[in-house]
C-alpha positions in Angstrom: 119.2 69.3 72.2 116.3 71.2 70.9 116.6 74.8 70.0 113.5 76.8 69.1 114.2 79.9 67.0 111.6 82.6 66.2 110.0 82.4 62.8 110.4 85.2 60.3 109.1 88.3 62.0 107.5 91.3 60.3 108.1 93.5 63.3 111.8 92.7 63.2 111.8 93.2 59.4 110.3 96.6 59.7 112.9 97.5 62.4 115.6 96.1 60.2 114.5 98.3 57.3 114.3 101.3 59.5 117.8 100.7 60.6 119.1 100.6 57.1 117.4 103.9 56.3 118.8 105.7 59.3 122.3 104.2 59.8 123.1 101.9 56.9 124.0 99.2 59.4 122.3 95.8 59.3 123.6 94.6 62.7 121.4 96.7 65.0 119.2 93.7 65.7 120.5 90.9 67.9 119.5 87.5 66.7 119.2 85.0 69.5 120.9 81.6 69.1 118.3 79.9 71.4 114.7 80.8 72.1 111.6 79.2 73.6 108.3 80.9 74.0 105.8 78.8 76.0 102.1 79.7 76.0 101.0 78.0 79.3 97.5 76.5 79.4 97.2 76.4 75.6 97.0 73.4 73.3 97.8 75.4 70.1 100.8 77.2 68.8 99.9 80.9 68.6 101.4 83.8 66.7 101.4 87.1 68.6 99.9 89.7 66.3 101.6 92.4 68.4 105.3 91.3 67.7 104.7 88.3 65.5 106.5 85.9 67.8 105.4 82.2 67.8 104.3 80.8 71.2 104.1 77.1 71.7 101.2 75.6 73.7 102.3 73.7 76.8 99.5 71.1 76.7 101.0 67.8 75.6 104.3 69.5 75.0 107.7 68.1 75.9 108.2 70.9 78.4 105.5 70.2 81.0 106.4 67.3 83.3 103.5 65.0 84.3 104.5 64.4 87.9 102.6 62.0 90.1 100.3 63.9 92.5 100.3 67.0 90.4 96.7 68.4 89.9 97.4 71.3 87.7 94.6 72.6 85.5 94.4 74.9 82.5 91.9 77.7 82.0 91.1 80.6 79.7 91.4 84.1 81.1 88.0 85.6 82.0 88.8 88.6 79.8 91.8 90.0 77.9 94.1 92.5 79.4 93.6 96.1 78.3 97.3 96.8 77.8 99.8 95.2 75.5 99.5 91.9 73.7 96.9 89.2 74.2 99.5 86.4 74.0 100.5 84.7 76.2 97.7 86.0 78.5 94.7 84.3 77.0 95.3 81.0 78.9 97.0 79.9 82.1 98.1 76.8 84.0 97.0 76.8 87.6 97.4 74.4 90.5 97.1 74.0 94.3 100.0 71.6 94.1 103.5 71.9 92.9 104.2 71.6 89.1 107.4 71.8 87.0 108.5 72.6 83.5 111.7 71.0 82.0 113.6 72.7 79.2 116.7 71.5 77.3 118.9 74.6 77.1 122.0 75.6 75.4 125.0 76.7 77.5 125.5 80.5 77.9 123.8 83.5 79.4 120.0 83.6 79.0 117.0 85.8 79.7 114.2 84.1 81.6 110.9 85.9 81.6 107.8 84.9 83.5 104.4 86.3 82.3 101.4 86.8 84.6 97.9 88.0 84.1 96.4 88.2 87.6 92.7 87.5 87.3 90.1 85.1 88.8 90.0 82.4 86.2 87.0 80.6 87.7 85.4 80.0 91.0 88.1 77.6 92.1 90.9 80.0 91.3 90.1 83.4 92.9 93.0 85.7 92.5 93.0 86.5 96.2 94.1 82.9 96.9 97.1 83.0 94.7 100.4 82.9 96.6 103.5 80.9 95.5 107.2 80.6 94.9 109.2 79.9 91.8 112.6 78.2 91.4 114.7 77.9 88.3 117.8 75.9 88.3 119.6 76.7 91.5 117.9 80.1 92.0 114.7 81.0 93.8 113.3 83.7 91.6 110.1 84.5 93.6 109.0 83.8 97.1 105.4 84.2 98.4 104.6 86.0 95.2 101.1 87.4 94.5 100.9 88.8 91.0 97.9 91.0 91.8 100.0 93.2 94.1 101.8 95.8 92.1 105.5 96.0 92.4 107.6 99.2 92.2 107.8 99.2 88.4 104.4 97.8 87.3 102.8 101.2 87.0 99.3 100.0 87.3 99.5 97.6 84.4 97.2 94.6 84.4 99.9 92.2 83.3 103.2 91.4 85.1 106.5 90.4 83.6 109.4 89.3 85.7 112.8 89.2 83.9 116.0 87.4 85.0 119.5 86.9 83.6 121.0 83.5 84.3 124.1 81.7 83.0 124.0 78.0 82.1 127.2 76.0 82.2 127.8 73.4 79.5 127.0 70.5 81.9 123.6 72.1 82.7 121.7 70.8 79.7 118.3 70.8 81.6 116.5 73.7 83.2 113.7 72.9 85.7 111.3 75.8 86.5 109.1 74.8 89.5 106.0 76.6 90.8 105.2 75.9 94.5 102.0 77.2 96.1 102.0 78.4 99.6 99.9 76.5 102.2 96.3 76.6 101.0 97.0 78.8 98.0 97.6 78.1 94.3 100.2 79.0 91.7 99.7 80.0 88.1 101.7 81.1 85.1 100.6 82.4 81.7 103.9 82.3 79.7 107.5 81.4 80.0 110.2 82.9 77.7 113.8 81.7 77.6 116.2 83.2 75.1 119.9 83.8 74.7 121.5 87.1 75.3 124.8 88.4 73.8 127.8 87.1 75.7 128.8 89.2 78.6 126.1 91.7 77.8 125.2 92.4 81.5 127.9 90.2 83.0 131.5 91.3 83.4 134.5 89.7 82.0 137.8 89.2 84.0 139.7 91.9 85.7 142.5 91.3 83.2 140.3 92.3 80.4 139.6 95.6 82.1 135.8 95.2 82.3 133.6 95.5 85.4 131.3 97.9 87.2 132.5 100.8 89.3 132.2 99.8 92.9 130.3 102.7 94.6 132.2 103.8 97.7 135.5 102.1 96.7 138.3 102.8 94.2 137.9 99.5 92.4 135.7 97.6 90.0 133.2 94.8 90.7 133.0 91.9 88.4 129.6 90.1 87.9 130.6 86.6 87.0 128.7 83.7 85.6 127.6 82.2 88.9 125.5 85.4 89.6 121.9 85.8 88.5 120.3 89.2 87.9 116.7 90.3 88.3 115.6 93.3 86.3 114.0 95.8 88.7 113.8 99.0 86.6 114.4 99.7 82.9 113.5 103.2 81.9 113.8 105.4 78.8 114.6 108.6 80.7 112.8 111.6 79.3 111.3 109.6 76.4 108.3 107.5 75.6 107.8 103.8 76.0 109.7 101.3 74.0 107.8 98.1 73.5 109.4 94.6 73.2 109.0 94.6 69.4 110.8 98.0 69.2 113.8 96.7 71.2 117.0 95.5 69.5 116.0 91.9 69.2 116.0 91.0 72.9 112.3 91.9 73.5 113.0 94.1 76.5 110.4 96.7 77.7 111.6 100.2 78.4 109.2 102.2 80.6 108.7 106.0 80.1 108.2 106.5 83.9 111.2 108.3 85.1 109.0 111.3 86.2 107.4 109.1 88.8 110.7 108.7 90.6 111.5 112.4 90.5 110.2 114.6 93.3 107.8 117.4 92.3 110.3 120.3 92.3 112.9 118.4 90.1 110.1 117.2 87.9 109.0 120.8 87.2 112.5 122.2 86.7 114.2 119.5 84.5 113.4 118.9 80.9 112.7 115.8 78.8 115.1 116.3 76.0 112.5 115.3 73.4 110.1 118.1 74.5 112.4 121.1 73.8 113.8 122.3 70.5 117.2 120.7 71.2 116.6 117.2 69.7 119.3 115.6 67.8 118.2 115.7 64.2 116.6 112.4 63.3 118.3 112.3 59.8 121.7 112.1 61.4 122.7 108.6 62.3 123.9 107.6 65.8 127.5 106.4 65.8 127.8 103.2 67.8 131.6 103.5 68.0 132.0 102.6 71.7 129.3 100.0 72.4 127.5 97.3 70.6 124.7 98.8 68.5 122.0 96.5 70.0 122.9 97.7 73.6 119.7 99.8 73.7 117.2 101.0 71.1 118.0 104.3 69.3 114.8 105.7 70.8 116.6 105.6 74.2 119.7 107.4 73.0 117.7 110.0 71.0 115.9 111.2 74.1 117.0 112.2 77.6 116.5 114.5 80.6 118.5 117.6 81.3 118.5 120.2 84.0 117.5 123.1 81.8 119.2 126.2 80.5 119.0 128.6 83.5 122.5 128.5 84.9 121.4 130.0 88.2 118.6 127.4 88.8 120.9 124.6 87.6 123.3 125.3 90.4 120.5 125.3 93.0 119.4 121.7 92.8 120.3 118.1 92.0 118.4 116.1 89.4 117.6 113.2 91.6 115.6 110.0 91.1 114.7 107.8 94.0 114.0 104.1 93.5 112.5 101.9 96.3 114.7 98.8 96.7 115.1 95.8 99.0 118.0 96.7 101.4 119.0 93.0 101.7 120.5 92.8 98.2 123.2 94.4 96.1 122.4 96.1 92.8 123.9 96.7 89.3 123.1 100.1 87.7 123.6 100.8 84.0 123.3 104.4 83.0 123.0 105.1 79.3 124.3 108.4 77.8 124.4 110.0 74.4 125.2 113.7 73.7 122.2 114.7 71.6 122.4 118.5 71.8 123.7 119.7 68.4 125.2 122.7 70.1 127.5 120.5 72.3 130.2 119.1 70.1 133.5 119.1 72.1 134.7 117.5 75.3 134.4 119.7 78.4 131.4 121.6 77.1 129.0 119.7 79.3 130.5 118.2 82.5 128.6 117.1 85.6 128.7 114.9 88.7 127.0 111.6 89.2 126.0 110.7 92.7 124.7 107.2 93.5 123.4 106.1 96.9 124.6 109.5 98.3 128.2 108.7 97.2 130.1 110.3 94.3 130.3 107.9 91.4 131.7 110.4 88.8 133.3 113.8 89.7 133.6 115.0 86.1 131.2 113.1 83.9 131.8 114.1 80.2 129.9 112.2 77.6 131.9 113.4 74.6 135.1 113.0 76.5 134.2 109.4 77.2 133.3 108.6 73.6 135.9 110.4 71.4 139.6 110.3 71.1 140.0 113.7 69.7 137.5 115.3 72.0 135.0 116.3 69.3 131.8 114.8 68.1 128.3 114.0 69.4 125.7 111.4 68.8 127.9 108.5 70.1 126.0 106.3 72.7 127.8 104.9 75.7 126.9 103.4 79.0 128.5 103.2 82.5 128.0 100.4 85.0 128.0 100.9 88.8 127.8 98.4 91.6 126.0 99.2 94.9 126.7 96.8 97.8 123.9 96.1 100.2 125.9 97.4 103.1 125.5 101.0 101.8 121.8 100.8 102.7 122.5 100.2 106.4 122.9 104.0 106.8 119.4 104.7 105.7 117.2 104.8 108.8 113.8 104.8 107.2 111.0 102.3 106.9 111.4 102.4 103.1 114.8 102.1 101.6 115.7 104.1 98.5 118.4 103.9 95.9 119.2 107.5 94.9 120.6 108.4 91.5 121.5 112.1 91.2 123.1 114.4 88.6 124.6 117.6 89.7 126.1 120.4 87.6 129.8 120.8 88.1 130.5 123.8 90.4 134.2 124.0 89.8 135.6 127.1 88.1 135.7 125.7 84.6 134.6 127.6 81.6 131.8 125.3 80.6 129.5 126.4 77.8 126.7 124.3 79.3 126.9 123.7 83.1 124.2 121.0 82.8 123.7 117.3 83.1 122.0 114.6 80.9 120.8 111.1 81.3 119.2 109.0 78.5 118.4 105.6 79.9 118.6 103.6 83.2 118.6 99.9 84.1 118.7 98.6 87.6 119.3 94.9 88.4 119.1 93.1 91.7 121.8 90.5 92.4 121.0 87.2 94.0 122.2 86.6 97.5 124.7 84.0 98.6 121.9 81.3 98.7 120.9 81.9 95.1 117.7 83.7 96.2 116.0 87.0 95.2 113.7 87.1 98.2 110.1 88.2 98.2 108.7 90.3 95.4 109.3 94.0 96.0 106.1 95.9 96.8 105.5 99.5 96.5 106.9 101.5 99.4 104.7 103.7 101.4 106.7 106.8 102.0 106.8 108.5 105.4 107.8 111.7 103.6 106.2 113.3 100.6 108.0 113.2 97.3 108.5 117.0 97.5 110.7 116.6 100.6 114.0 115.2 99.3 116.4 113.7 101.9 119.7 115.4 101.7 123.1 113.9 102.7 125.0 117.1 103.5 124.8 120.7 104.3 125.4 121.6 100.6 122.2 120.1 99.6 120.3 121.9 102.3 121.8 125.2 101.0 120.7 124.3 97.5 117.2 123.7 98.7 117.0 127.1 100.4 118.4 128.8 97.3 115.8 127.0 95.2 113.0 128.3 97.4 114.3 131.8 97.0 114.5 131.5 93.2 111.1 129.9 93.0 109.7 132.8 95.0 111.2 135.3 92.6 109.4 133.5 89.8 106.0 133.2 91.5 104.9 134.3 94.9 101.9 132.0 94.6 104.0 129.0 94.0 106.1 129.7 97.0 103.1 130.1 99.3 101.7 126.8 98.0 104.9 124.9 98.4 105.6 126.4 101.8 102.1 125.6 103.0 102.4 122.1 101.7 105.8 121.5 103.3 104.7 122.9 106.7 101.7 120.5 106.7 103.9 117.6 105.7 106.6 118.6 108.2 104.1 118.5 111.0 103.1 115.1 110.0 106.8 114.1 109.7 107.5 115.3 113.2 104.4 113.5 114.6 105.5 110.3 112.9 109.0 110.6 114.3 107.7 110.8 117.8 107.3 107.0 117.7 110.8 106.4 116.3 113.3 104.8 118.7 116.4 106.6 120.0 119.5 105.3 121.5 118.2 105.9 125.0 114.8 104.8 126.4 112.2 107.3 125.4 110.3 108.8 128.3 107.1 109.6 126.3 105.7 106.1 126.6 103.5 105.5 129.6 104.9 102.0 130.2 107.9 100.5 132.0 111.4 100.3 130.5 113.2 97.1 131.3 116.9 96.6 131.2 118.2 93.6 129.4 119.5 92.1 132.6 116.0 92.2 134.1 114.6 90.4 131.1 117.4 87.7 131.2 116.8 87.2 134.9 113.0 86.7 134.2 113.6 84.1 131.5 116.7 82.4 132.8 118.7 83.9 130.0 116.1 83.1 127.4 116.0 79.4 128.2 114.2 77.3 125.7 112.3 75.7 128.6 110.5 79.0 129.0 109.3 79.3 125.4 105.5 79.3 125.2 105.0 80.3 121.6 106.7 81.5 118.4 105.8 83.5 115.4 107.1 85.7 112.6 108.3 88.3 115.2 110.2 85.7 117.3 109.9 83.5 120.4 107.5 84.3 123.3 108.7 83.3 126.8 107.0 83.0 130.1 108.9 85.0 132.6 108.7 86.3 136.2 109.2 89.9 137.2 110.5 90.1 140.7 110.0 86.4 141.1 106.3 86.7 141.6 104.6 88.5 138.6 104.0 86.2 135.6 104.5 88.0 132.2 104.8 87.1 128.6 108.0 88.3 126.9 108.2 88.6 123.1 111.7 88.8 121.7 112.5 90.0 118.2 114.6 87.5 116.3 117.7 89.1 114.8 116.9 88.0 111.2 113.5 89.7 111.2 113.3 92.3 108.4 110.2 94.1 109.5 110.2 93.6 113.3 111.6 97.0 114.1 108.7 98.8 112.6 106.2 96.5 114.1 108.0 96.8 117.5 107.6 100.5 117.5 104.0 100.4 116.3 103.1 97.9 119.0 104.5 100.2 121.7 103.0 103.4 120.2 99.5 101.8 120.0 99.4 99.8 123.3 101.0 102.5 125.4 97.9 104.7 124.7 95.2 102.0 124.9 93.7 100.5 128.1 90.7 98.2 127.8 89.6 95.0 129.5 89.6 93.2 126.1 93.0 94.4 124.8 96.1 92.7 126.0 98.1 95.0 128.4 101.6 96.1 127.5 103.6 96.2 130.7 106.8 97.5 129.2 109.6 97.0 126.7 113.4 96.7 126.3 115.6 98.1 123.6 118.8 97.6 125.5 121.9 96.5 123.6 120.1 96.2 120.2 117.4 93.9 121.6 113.7 94.6 120.9 111.6 93.0 123.5 107.9 93.5 124.6 106.5 92.5 128.0 102.8 91.8 128.3 100.4 90.5 130.9 100.6 86.7 131.0 97.7 85.0 129.3 97.3 81.7 131.2 95.1 79.9 128.6 97.1 81.0 125.5 95.4 81.7 122.2 91.8 81.0 121.1 93.2 78.8 118.3 94.9 76.6 121.0 91.4 75.5 122.1 89.7 75.0 118.7 91.6 72.5 116.6 94.9 70.5 116.3 95.2 70.6 120.0 95.3 68.3 123.0 93.1 70.8 125.0 89.5 69.7 125.6 86.9 71.4 123.3 85.3 74.6 124.6 81.6 74.6 125.5 79.5 76.6 123.1 78.5 79.2 125.7 82.1 79.7 126.6 83.0 80.2 122.9 80.2 82.8 122.6 81.6 84.8 125.5 85.1 84.7 124.1 83.7 86.0 120.7 81.8 88.8 122.5 84.9 89.8 124.4 87.1 90.0 121.3 84.4 91.9 119.5 84.3 94.4 122.4 88.0 94.9 122.1 87.8 95.6 118.3 84.8 97.9 119.0 86.9 99.9 121.3 89.7 100.2 118.7 87.3 101.4 116.0 85.3 103.8 118.2 87.7 104.8 121.0 88.6 108.3 122.2 91.9 108.1 120.3 90.3 107.9 116.9 89.8 104.9 114.6 92.5 102.2 115.0 92.4 99.3 112.5 94.0 96.2 113.8 94.8 94.7 110.3 95.7 91.2 111.6 92.6 89.8 113.3 92.8 86.1 113.7 92.3 83.3 116.3 96.0 83.3 117.3 95.8 87.0 118.1 92.9 86.5 120.5 94.4 85.6 123.9 92.7 84.1 127.0 93.6 85.0 130.5 93.2 82.8 133.6 89.5 83.6 133.8 88.9 82.9 130.1 88.5 86.7 129.3 89.3 87.3 125.6 91.9 90.0 124.8 93.0 91.2 121.4 96.7 91.2 120.9 99.5 91.9 118.4 99.3 95.5 117.1 102.4 95.4 115.0 100.4 95.9 111.7 97.8 98.3 113.1 97.0 101.6 111.4 95.3 104.5 113.0 93.7 107.9 112.1 92.3 110.7 114.2 90.4 112.1 111.2 86.7 111.3 111.5 86.2 112.3 107.8 88.7 109.9 106.5 86.9 106.9 105.1 89.9 104.7 104.4 93.7 104.4 104.5 95.6 103.7 101.3 98.3 101.2 102.1 100.0 98.0 101.1 98.1 94.8 101.8 99.2 93.1 105.0 97.6 90.6 107.2 97.3 86.8 107.4 96.4 84.6 104.5 92.8 83.4 104.7 91.7 86.4 106.9 92.4 89.3 104.6 89.5 91.4 103.4 89.2 90.7 99.6 88.1 94.3 99.0 91.2 95.6 100.8 93.2 93.1 98.9 92.0 94.3 95.5 91.9 98.1 96.1 94.5 98.6 98.8 92.0 100.7 100.7 92.0 99.8 104.4 88.9 100.5 106.6 87.6 99.3 109.9 85.3 97.0 107.9 88.5 95.1 107.0 88.7 94.0 110.6 85.1 93.1 110.5 85.7 90.7 107.6 88.6 89.0 109.4 86.5 88.7 112.6 83.9 87.0 110.5 86.4 84.3 109.6 87.3 83.9 113.3 83.6 83.3 114.0 83.7 80.5 111.4 86.7 79.0 113.1 84.9 79.1 116.4 81.9 77.3 114.9 83.7 74.8 112.7 86.9 74.2 114.7 89.1 74.3 111.6 91.8 76.7 110.2 91.0 79.6 107.8 93.1 77.9 105.1 93.7 74.2 104.7 95.0 71.8 102.1 92.0 69.9 100.9 91.3 67.6 98.0 88.2 69.6 97.1 89.1 73.2 96.2 85.9 74.6 97.7 87.1 73.4 101.1 90.5 75.1 101.0 89.1 78.5 102.2 87.0 78.4 105.4 85.1 81.6 104.5 84.1 80.2 101.1 83.3 76.8 102.5 81.0 78.2 105.2 79.2 80.5 102.8 78.6 77.6 100.4 77.2 75.2 103.1 75.1 78.0 104.5 73.5 78.8 101.1 72.8 75.1 100.6 71.2 74.6 104.0 73.9 72.1 105.0 75.6 74.0 107.8 75.1 71.2 110.3 77.6 69.2 108.2 80.6 71.5 109.0 79.9 72.4 112.6 82.5 71.1 115.2 81.3 67.6 116.0 81.7 68.3 119.7 79.0 71.0 119.4 76.4 69.1 117.4 73.0 69.0 119.2 74.2 71.5 121.8 73.5 74.8 120.0 70.0 76.2 120.1 68.6 76.7 116.7 67.8 80.4 117.1 71.2 81.0 118.6 72.9 79.2 115.7 70.9 81.2 113.1 71.8 84.5 114.8 75.5 83.5 115.1 76.0 82.3 111.5 74.0 85.3 110.1 76.4 87.5 111.9 79.5 85.7 110.5 78.1 85.7 107.0 77.3 89.4 107.2 80.8 90.2 108.4 82.2 88.4 105.3 80.3 90.3 102.7 82.4 91.1 99.6 81.7 94.8 99.9 82.7 96.6 103.1 79.7 98.9 103.1 77.4 95.9 103.4 79.2 94.6 106.6 78.0 95.5 110.1 80.0 97.7 112.4 81.7 96.1 115.4 79.1 97.7 117.6 76.4 95.8 115.6 78.5 92.6 115.8 78.7 92.9 119.6 74.9 93.4 119.9 74.2 90.5 117.6 76.5 88.1 119.5 75.1 89.2 122.9 71.6 88.4 121.5 72.8 85.0 120.3 74.1 84.3 123.9 70.8 85.3 125.3 69.0 83.0 122.9 71.2 80.1 123.9 70.8 80.7 127.6 67.0 81.1 127.2 66.8 77.8 125.4 68.8 76.1 128.2 66.3 77.7 130.8 69.2 79.3 132.7 67.7 81.5 135.4 71.2 82.8 136.4 71.9 84.3 133.0 72.0 87.9 134.3 74.6 87.0 137.0 76.6 84.9 134.6 76.7 87.7 132.0 77.5 90.5 134.5 81.2 90.3 133.6 80.8 90.8 129.8 78.0 93.4 130.2 80.3 95.8 132.0 80.6 98.9 129.8 83.9 99.5 128.1 84.1 103.0 129.7 84.2 101.4 133.1 86.6 98.6 132.0 89.2 100.9 130.5 91.8 103.1 132.2 92.0 106.7 131.2 95.1 107.5 129.3 96.2 110.1 131.9 96.1 107.4 134.5 97.7 104.7 132.4 101.1 104.9 134.2 99.3 104.1 137.5 97.5 101.2 135.9 100.7 99.8 134.5 102.6 100.2 137.7 99.8 98.4 139.6 99.9 95.6 137.0 103.7 95.2 137.4 104.1 95.4 141.1 100.9 94.2 142.5 101.2 91.1 144.7 99.7 87.9 143.4 98.5 85.0 145.4 100.9 82.4 144.0 104.5 82.9 142.7 105.4 82.4 139.1 105.8 78.8 137.9 107.0 77.2 134.8 
């Protein structure tokens, strides 16, 4: 068994000497018994000049397994990151196929850290095409991970570190870490670190030994045993500055200084970082690690903190509350670090406060000195408290974004406190793996429906505190009150508007579409018989049904395990209930009966556009028919972008979301991801990146700024699908062929476009028509949104391409044949005020033939 230990380290030596000077204690630094630092993509061993750790190159190392079929490559970074150390970010290993590292490990509890520098390493590895999963041992650490998307705690940094705590049993002498790209994407890694941690450092021992975390909501403890893995989500030096890995206690942890970003504006302005007021614990007085191991956290963490202030009236008026976005599907371990650093507070009972976690009381009378001393006297003694939050607690949060609240509140009992205040010095939050050993998808930054200055409250007491705070603030500054009130009124209006589309327990009457009972849906689908399934997707199955035995409909049913379907369900209804257009799929109604979420649409007899392009038994479409379908879909998007209801951005334009009715009329569908704005002055929407891989606008991907030109880019990819009859993303031996957009651009630039056209179309497209069509597609896929045409321009260009094709064929009936698509959108669409009549006519009109299977 090979154990790699760090070489003599100047940084550690300096920290060691500093410890001797301040505490006289030589055991502050933890020395790992096992450590591997792997510099991926490098052939040399490299010493990090930042913390003087030695990193071993993985090329020709014993750690990288040379599997048959693996096509991994190594590359140098196009530049160095502007933050932190250069190592291990100067090189990377990248691959469009799965690759694995094998490590011989010692038994015990370990840190596993994965280092990523998201950048485009060369033309074959554009960062927008990176999407992959990572497994280590029996745990899936990452799923569909894209390192370029910031998580909740990345704070805009260029590099990403993902840290996990995993236990290895004695029989587990080998650790395999496998990187698996998603379909058509690639995986990459810059560095891997594996190092031992102190025994039971974050894990609990047995109940008999009295350890464990307080179980929030229950009068018991929770024990985190060796078969559980932890993912570090937040590690914060509350009220203090950053603590870099080389300043940590030998475990190379990073402590962020960002607790202010998780406080709302009011609490941020009223609370005090303890290192910014003249109450600091004198630096020449050593901390006394009498209750915890002295490498638990750096002294910098315990010498700083955040308090509520010194105004006793203001302190009683608010809670010091942090809100952390979390994934509600998982449970969490919280470690709160405390140290009484105010030299004026020296006895138990002088500063007592409440701790509230996830809106439940964790500590009724928190007393740091009382926790740390036997005789009730003395300060400067660090301690921590662990708390366990079960995922079931989040079920009560009815918001699109789930938050874990940590609040400190002054004790309002009639005790004679010298300081009716609260303090927190450090905070760590870990996600626990689920029963399958998985951590799920990487957590992305939540988009709040409410502004940070509107803090959700759990009881009437908090509401009273908010009102008192407003009164006190007004006494301090009339201008501040006016500003806050004006801001809150504006945001309140937005909140009320947003809530109009939220579902209630009874069918809302504001939607101009039909509400179906579950019994009606079951009757239409023969109790959701598999024989009626006509499609499936991330939302759930789509069934063909019959309303009243004669009207064919498509019924989309949310599958129970869907995590985002509820929001998309509401968005779809809110959008489509206000939109009527010939080239948009018509929403007939919905059902939210008995917990179901079901949407009912007009039945599209010919399915999706993709069904007629590739990997299908359907005969290929004629070129003229394809042009008309593209024109129809473009008209639908044109209406969304320029309609009377403001700009609506579809955000998921692709060939499977373009449906074809019995007359081959194209209709845009699936509005679950759509975003809309009625502000004509708003040039973009800042939001998380969503969409389908291969279709997503690269500018939107990089900048998180969504515009209608993002739809234009996606439609350009659809045009390429129509011409080439192949998917947007495909596994290919040649990397340049993996992405349809890149492939098409490359062949167009080289004048070899004829080589990638659908073979069934070769020799059947007029040269002028082909040139106009491909120029339209290429212009849609420009890297910069401002260089792309509007959808109105796209419609005009495609109509011109159709005219050129028909002219070349000498078709004298072109006017008659195009009468259908030339109808203006204003004549095709139903006015919103008349939409109920339109829907009623759609549902109950007689059809010539009854529904069939």
